[in-house]
NUTOR-43214 format. One record per atom (N, C-alpha, C, O): x negated, y negated, z negated; residue in three letters; atom name. Coordinates in nm, 4 decimals, m for minus. Layout:
N
         X         Y         Z  res  atom
         X         Y         Z  ala    CA
...
END
This chain:
83
         X         Y         Z  res  atom
    1.1041  m13.3634   m6.2730  met     N
    1.1845  m13.3018   m6.1604  met    CA
    1.2129  m13.1640   m6.2045  met     C
    1.1377  m13.1043   m6.2815  met     O
    1.3229  m13.1124   m6.1556  lys     N
    1.3663  m12.9752   m6.1829  lys    CA
    1.3580  m12.8975   m6.0497  lys     C
    1.3948  m12.9482   m5.9438  lys     O
    1.3087  m12.7734   m6.0591  phe     N
    1.2969  m12.6878   m5.9412  phe    CA
    1.3646  m12.5570   m5.9748  phe     C
    1.3770  m12.5188   m6.0911  phe     O
    1.4075  m12.4901   m5.8713  lys     N
    1.4712  m12.3518   m5.8766  lys    CA
    1.3748  m12.2563   m5.8011  lys     C
    1.3337  m12.2847   m5.6886  lys     O
    1.3418  m12.1483   m5.8625  ala     N
    1.2569  m12.0501   m5.7994  ala    CA
    1.3436  m11.9260   m5.7739  ala     C
    1.4220  m11.8840   m5.8590  ala     O
    1.3270  m11.8700   m5.6564  glu     N
    1.3898  m11.7385   m5.6143  glu    CA
    1.2781  m11.6430   m5.5918  glu     C
    1.2018  m11.6581   m5.4963  glu     O
    1.2652  m11.5391   m5.6815  ile     N
    1.1530  m11.4542   m5.6786  ile    CA
    1.2014  m11.3135   m5.6425  ile     C
    1.3032  m11.2665   m5.6934  ile     O
    1.1275  m11.2482   m5.5549  asp     N
    1.1511  m11.1088   m5.5130  asp    CA
    1.0341  m11.0238   m5.5561  asp     C
    0.9215  m11.0481   m5.5125  asp     O
    1.0561  m10.9289   m5.6368  val     N
    0.9576  m10.8294   m5.6839  val    CA
    0.9861  m10.6946   m5.6299  val     C
    1.0927  m10.6384   m5.6552  val     O
    0.8905  m10.6386   m5.5531  met     N
    0.9140  m10.5069   m5.4846  met    CA
    0.7986  m10.4114   m5.5180  met     C
    0.6859  m10.4542   m5.5430  met     O
    0.8293  m10.2831   m5.5177  pro     N
    0.7257  m10.1845   m5.5371  pro    CA
    0.6241  m10.1982   m5.4198  pro     C
    0.6627  m10.2288   m5.3070  pro     O
    0.4989  m10.1758   m5.4480  leu     N
    0.3951  m10.1796   m5.3437  leu    CA
    0.4308  m10.0771   m5.2395  leu     C
    0.4787   m9.9687   m5.2729  leu     O
    0.4074  m10.1104   m5.1090  lys     N
    0.4429  m10.0252   m4.9966  lys    CA
    0.3711   m9.8941   m5.0111  lys     C
    0.4250   m9.7927   m4.9667  lys     O
    0.2544   m9.8880   m5.0694  ser     N
    0.1707   m9.7620   m5.0787  ser    CA
    0.2244   m9.6706   m5.1855  ser     C
    0.1804   m9.5560   m5.1947  ser     O
    0.3190   m9.7165   m5.2680  leu     N
    0.3685   m9.6324   m5.3786  leu    CA
    0.5128   m9.5746   m5.3490  leu     C
    0.5941   m9.6372   m5.2811  leu     O
    0.5362   m9.4627   m5.3994  leu     N
    0.6714   m9.3988   m5.3867  leu    CA
    0.7721   m9.4884   m5.4583  leu     C
    0.7430   m9.5417   m5.5654  leu     O
    0.8910   m9.5050   m5.3991  asp     N
    1.0016   m9.5800   m5.4603  asp    CA
    1.1176   m9.4733   m5.4849  asp     C
    1.2000   m9.4508   m5.3963  asp     O
    1.1211   m9.4100   m5.6048  pro     N
    1.2238   m9.3055   m5.6293  pro    CA
    1.3649   m9.3587   m5.6151  pro     C
    1.4495   m9.2879   m5.5605  pro     O
    1.3942   m9.4745   m5.6591  gln     N
    1.5324   m9.5236   m5.6429  gln    CA
    1.5658   m9.5383   m5.4958  gln     C
    1.6708   m9.4951   m5.4481  gln     O
    1.4676   m9.6041   m5.4220  gly     N
    1.4980   m9.6263   m5.2814  gly    CA
    1.5120   m9.4964   m5.2117  gly     C
    1.5972   m9.4839   m5.1237  gly     O
    1.4324   m9.3973   m5.2461  lys     N
    1.4335   m9.2608   m5.1790  lys    CA
    1.5724   m9.1996   m5.2072  lys     C
    1.6335   m9.1451   m5.1153  lys     O
    1.6244   m9.2073   m5.3326  ala     N
    1.7528   m9.1502   m5.3650  ala    CA
    1.8658   m9.2129   m5.2868  ala     C
    1.9576   m9.1447   m5.2412  ala     O
    1.8575   m9.3464   m5.2718  val     N
    1.9566   m9.4249   m5.1921  val    CA
    1.9487   m9.3903   m5.0460  val     C
    2.0514   m9.3725   m4.9804  val     O
    1.8283   m9.3806   m4.9943  ser     N
    1.8073   m9.3323   m4.8557  ser    CA
    1.8699   m9.2015   m4.8257  ser     C
    1.9379   m9.1814   m4.7251  ser     O
    1.8427   m9.1079   m4.9229  ala     N
    1.8955   m8.9744   m4.9013  ala    CA
    2.0477   m8.9671   m4.9148  ala     C
    2.1062   m8.8717   m4.8633  ala     O
    2.1161   m9.0621   m4.9810  ser     N
    2.2558   m9.0677   m4.9962  ser    CA
    2.3357   m9.1435   m4.8813  ser     C
    2.4576   m9.1314   m4.8690  ser     O
    2.2627   m9.2171   m4.8040  met     N
    2.3300   m9.2885   m4.7059  met    CA
    2.4106   m9.2041   m4.6070  met     C
    2.5151   m9.2496   m4.5607  met     O
    2.3682   m9.0895   m4.5749  gly     N
    2.4458   m9.0024   m4.4849  gly    CA
    2.5819   m8.9641   m4.5450  gly     C
    2.6792   m8.9450   m4.4720  gly     O
    2.5882   m8.9528   m4.6827  asn     N
    2.7068   m8.9170   m4.7539  asn    CA
    2.8140   m9.0259   m4.7383  asn     C
    2.9326   m8.9970   m4.7547  asn     O
    2.7751   m9.1508   m4.7068  val     N
    2.8800   m9.2503   m4.6914  val    CA
    2.8877   m9.3043   m4.5471  val     C
    2.9342   m9.4149   m4.5197  val     O
    2.8376   m9.2162   m4.4565  gly     N
    2.8561   m9.2423   m4.3128  gly    CA
    2.7533   m9.3400   m4.2572  gly     C
    2.7803   m9.4045   m4.1559  gly     O
    2.6389   m9.3531   m4.3180  leu     N
    2.5424   m9.4496   m4.2822  leu    CA
    2.4039   m9.3827   m4.2591  leu     C
    2.3005   m9.4300   m4.3062  leu     O
    2.4080   m9.2789   m4.1896  ser     N
    2.2816   m9.1932   m4.1727  ser    CA
    2.1757   m9.2630   m4.0914  ser     C
    2.0603   m9.2201   m4.0927  ser     O
    2.2108   m9.3726   m4.0180  glu     N
    2.1052   m9.4398   m3.9448  glu    CA
    2.0213   m9.5335   m4.0329  glu     C
    1.9215   m9.5891   m3.9871  glu     O
    2.0638   m9.5516   m4.1642  ile     N
    1.9813   m9.6322   m4.2517  ile    CA
    1.8800   m9.5372   m4.3157  ile     C
    1.9142   m9.4271   m4.3588  ile     O
    1.7559   m9.5822   m4.3208  glu     N
    1.6440   m9.5027   m4.3848  glu    CA
    1.5406   m9.5989   m4.4427  glu     C
    1.5413   m9.7195   m4.4180  glu     O
    1.4541   m9.5395   m4.5193  asn     N
    1.3417   m9.6095   m4.5840  asn    CA
    1.3846   m9.7235   m4.6645  asn     C
    1.3317   m9.8334   m4.6485  asn     O
    1.4841   m9.7027   m4.7565  val     N
    1.5343   m9.8158   m4.8486  val    CA
    1.4315   m9.8274   m4.9536  val     C
    1.3749   m9.7284   m4.9998  val     O
    1.4062   m9.9541   m4.9930  arg     N
    1.3147   m9.9853   m5.1084  arg    CA
    1.3952  m10.0763   m5.1953  arg     C
    1.4645  m10.1655   m5.1463  arg     O
    1.3869  m10.0550   m5.3228  ile     N
    1.4675  m10.1236   m5.4148  ile    CA
    1.3690  m10.2032   m5.5126  ile     C
    1.2710  m10.1508   m5.5655  ile     O
    1.4056  m10.3307   m5.5292  gly     N
    1.3188  m10.4155   m5.6201  gly    CA
    1.4056  m10.4970   m5.7095  gly     C
    1.5160  m10.4537   m5.7427  gly     O
    1.3611  m10.6144   m5.7509  lys     N
    1.4240  m10.7033   m5.8386  lys    CA
    1.4319  m10.8436   m5.7717  lys     C
    1.3415  m10.8850   m5.6991  lys     O
    1.5391  m10.9113   m5.7984  his     N
    1.5564  m11.0551   m5.7540  his    CA
    1.5700  m11.1312   m5.8817  his     C
    1.6536  m11.0974   m5.9654  his     O
    1.4888  m11.2350   m5.8996  ile     N
    1.4882  m11.3140   m6.0229  ile    CA
    1.4996  m11.4643   m5.9786  ile     C
    1.4306  m11.5102   m5.8875  ile     O
    1.5894  m11.5358   m6.0477  thr     N
    1.5975  m11.6845   m6.0314  thr    CA
    1.5690  m11.7432   m6.1616  thr     C
    1.6038  m11.6898   m6.2669  thr     O
    1.5023  m11.8591   m6.1537  leu     N
    1.4733  m11.9366   m6.2681  leu    CA
    1.4636  m12.0863   m6.2331  leu     C
    1.4420  m12.1256   m6.1184  leu     O
    1.4807  m12.1665   m6.3385  glu     N
    1.4695  m12.3108   m6.3207  glu    CA
    1.3498  m12.3568   m6.4028  glu     C
    1.3259  m12.3083   m6.5134  glu     O
    1.2714  m12.4560   m6.3436  ile     N
    1.1502  m12.5019   m6.4136  ile    CA
    1.1443  m12.6562   m6.4049  ile     C
    1.1710  m12.7130   m6.2989  ile     O
    1.1110  m12.7207   m6.5112  glu     N
    1.0888  m12.8662   m6.5148  glu    CA
    0.9351  m12.8841   m6.4922  glu     C
    0.8524  m12.8263   m6.5627  glu     O
    0.9015  m12.9695   m6.3876  ala     N
    0.7610  m12.9948   m6.3575  ala    CA
    0.7501  m13.1289   m6.2905  ala     C
    0.8470  m13.1771   m6.2318  ala     O
    0.6305  m13.1920   m6.2983  asn     N
    0.6065  m13.3189   m6.2356  asn    CA
    0.6075  m13.3202   m6.0890  asn     C
    0.6339  m13.4237   m6.0278  asn     O
    0.5785  m13.2037   m6.0265  asn     N
    0.5768  m13.1920   m5.8792  asn    CA
    0.5833  m13.0429   m5.8401  asn     C
    0.5750  m12.9512   m5.9219  asn     O
    0.5986  m13.0282   m5.7109  lys     N
    0.6180  m12.8885   m5.6564  lys    CA
    0.4964  m12.7973   m5.6732  lys     C
    0.5090  m12.6762   m5.6914  lys     O
    0.3767  m12.8602   m5.6665  glu     N
    0.2564  m12.7870   m5.6846  glu    CA
    0.2465  m12.7346   m5.8260  glu     C
    0.2117  m12.6182   m5.8458  glu     O
    0.2753  m12.8146   m5.9222  val     N
    0.2751  m12.7729   m6.0612  val    CA
    0.3734  m12.6606   m6.0893  val     C
    0.3437  m12.5615   m6.1561  val     O
    0.4945  m12.6825   m6.0332  ala     N
    0.5999  m12.5797   m6.0460  ala    CA
    0.5635  m12.4526   m5.9901  ala     C
    0.5834  m12.3483   m6.0524  ala     O
    0.5093  m12.4558   m5.8717  ser     N
    0.4639  m12.3358   m5.8055  ser    CA
    0.3629  m12.2602   m5.8827  ser     C
    0.3707  m12.1380   m5.8948  ser     O
    0.2659  m12.3328   m5.9365  ser     N
    0.1618  m12.2724   m6.0164  ser    CA
    0.2217  m12.2031   m6.1412  ser     C
    0.1826  m12.0914   m6.1751  ser     O
    0.3127  m12.2677   m6.2060  arg     N
    0.3722  m12.2132   m6.3286  arg    CA
    0.4527  m12.0841   m6.2935  arg     C
    0.4441  m11.9823   m6.3621  arg     O
    0.5298  m12.0941   m6.1847  val     N
    0.6059  m11.9750   m6.1397  val    CA
    0.5160  m11.8641   m6.1086  val     C
    0.5436  m11.7518   m6.1507  val     O
    0.4062  m11.8858   m6.0358  glu     N
    0.3084  m11.7810   m6.0061  glu    CA
    0.2508  m11.7167   m6.1315  glu     C
    0.2377  m11.5946   m6.1399  glu     O
    0.2157  m11.8032   m6.2320  lys     N
    0.1646  m11.7531   m6.3577  lys    CA
    0.2628  m11.6625   m6.4314  lys     C
    0.2253  m11.5592   m6.4868  lys     O
    0.3913  m11.7046   m6.4306  ala     N
    0.5012  m11.6309   m6.4915  ala    CA
    0.5102  m11.4943   m6.4222  ala     C
    0.5228  m11.3930   m6.4910  ala     O
    0.5040  m11.4883   m6.2885  cys     N
    0.5162  m11.3717   m6.2163  cys    CA
    0.3979  m11.2706   m6.2538  cys     C
    0.4189  m11.1514   m6.2764  cys     O
    0.2814  m11.3255   m6.2576  lys     N
    0.1639  m11.2421   m6.2809  lys    CA
    0.1570  m11.1962   m6.4239  lys     C
    0.1103  m11.0850   m6.4488  lys     O
    0.2017  m11.2772   m6.5216  lys     N
    0.1878  m11.2412   m6.6599  lys    CA
    0.3059  m11.1572   m6.7168  lys     C
    0.2903  m11.0754   m6.8075  lys     O
    0.4283  m11.1840   m6.6553  met     N
    0.5449  m11.1227   m6.7207  met    CA
    0.6436  m11.0585   m6.6205  met     C
    0.6980  m10.9525   m6.6513  met     O
    0.6678  m11.1150   m6.5081  leu     N
    0.7846  m11.0669   m6.4269  leu    CA
    0.7435  m10.9530   m6.3253  leu     C
    0.8306  m10.8856   m6.2703  leu     O
    0.6164  m10.9342   m6.3030  cys     N
    0.5706  m10.8354   m6.2059  cys    CA
    0.4530  m10.7540   m6.2617  cys     C
    0.3579  m10.8096   m6.3166  cys     O
    0.4612  m10.6272   m6.2470  asn     N
    0.3475  m10.5421   m6.2790  asn    CA
    0.2679  m10.5243   m6.1573  asn     C
    0.3012  m10.4411   m6.0729  asn     O
    0.1571  m10.6035   m6.1431  gln     N
    0.0793  m10.6060   m6.0209  gln    CA
    0.0054  m10.4741   m5.9850  gln     C
   m0.0494  m10.4600   m5.8756  gln     O
    0.0058  m10.3794   m6.0795  ile     N
   m0.0440  m10.2466   m6.0438  ile    CA
    0.0481  m10.1719   m5.9548  ile     C
    0.0047  m10.0929   m5.8709  ile     O
    0.1731  m10.1951   m5.9712  met     N
    0.2763  m10.1206   m5.8985  met    CA
    0.3699  m10.2144   m5.8074  met     C
    0.4442  m10.1659   m5.7220  met     O
    0.3614  m10.3384   m5.8295  glu     N
    0.4601  m10.4308   m5.7637  glu    CA
    0.3902  m10.5501   m5.6941  glu     C
    0.2790  m10.5903   m5.7283  glu     O
    0.4584  m10.6000   m5.6010  ser     N
    0.4178  m10.7303   m5.5386  ser    CA
    0.5317  m10.8318   m5.5510  ser     C
    0.6472  m10.7935   m5.5698  ser     O
    0.4991  m10.9623   m5.5402  phe     N
    0.6075  m11.0610   m5.5515  phe    CA
    0.5893  m11.1687   m5.4477  phe     C
    0.4784  m11.1964   m5.4022  phe     O
    0.7005  m11.2285   m5.4114  glu     N
    0.7086  m11.3490   m5.3287  glu    CA
    0.8050  m11.4356   m5.3941  glu     C
    0.8921  m11.3873   m5.4665  glu     O
    0.7946  m11.5667   m5.3722  phe     N
    0.8964  m11.6613   m5.4254  phe    CA
    0.9054  m11.7819   m5.3343  phe     C
    0.8125  m11.8184   m5.2622  phe     O
    1.0242  m11.8416   m5.3423  thr     N
    1.0461  m11.9748   m5.2806  thr    CA
    1.0804  m12.0723   m5.3945  thr     C
    1.1259  m12.0310   m5.5012  thr     O
    1.0582  m12.2000   m5.3702  leu     N
    1.0788  m12.3016   m5.4662  leu    CA
    1.1417  m12.4151   m5.3999  leu     C
    1.0971  m12.4600   m5.2943  leu     O
    1.2506  m12.4659   m5.4626  glu     N
    1.3192  m12.5862   m5.4129  glu    CA
    1.3570  m12.6748   m5.5193  glu     C
    1.3853  m12.6313   m5.6309  glu     O
    1.3589  m12.8094   m5.4874  lys     N
    1.3948  m12.9100   m5.5857  lys    CA
    1.5461  m12.9093   m5.6039  lys     C
    1.6205  m12.9010   m5.5062  lys     O
    1.5914  m12.9178   m5.7281  ile     N
    1.7334  m12.9246   m5.7486  ile    CA
    1.7749  m13.0536   m5.8254  ile     C
    1.8934  m13.0747   m5.8511  ile     O
END
């Protein structure tokens, strides 16, 4: 079976997000001063071949922990669907 994973990697809430801070500060310049506390992360999609959803989920989690996310500074969440 083939599955598609949608992964969101975000900076930990306890850490400063310089990109998000810069975007937040610029919102007023484009007439959106009511927007604040922007946080910027990564969105990753991938496809995986696995016997079942549990195996696919385990492999995606391993990929996130070993390669896609720096767990010292980032957290991740993902959804998985059969395609």
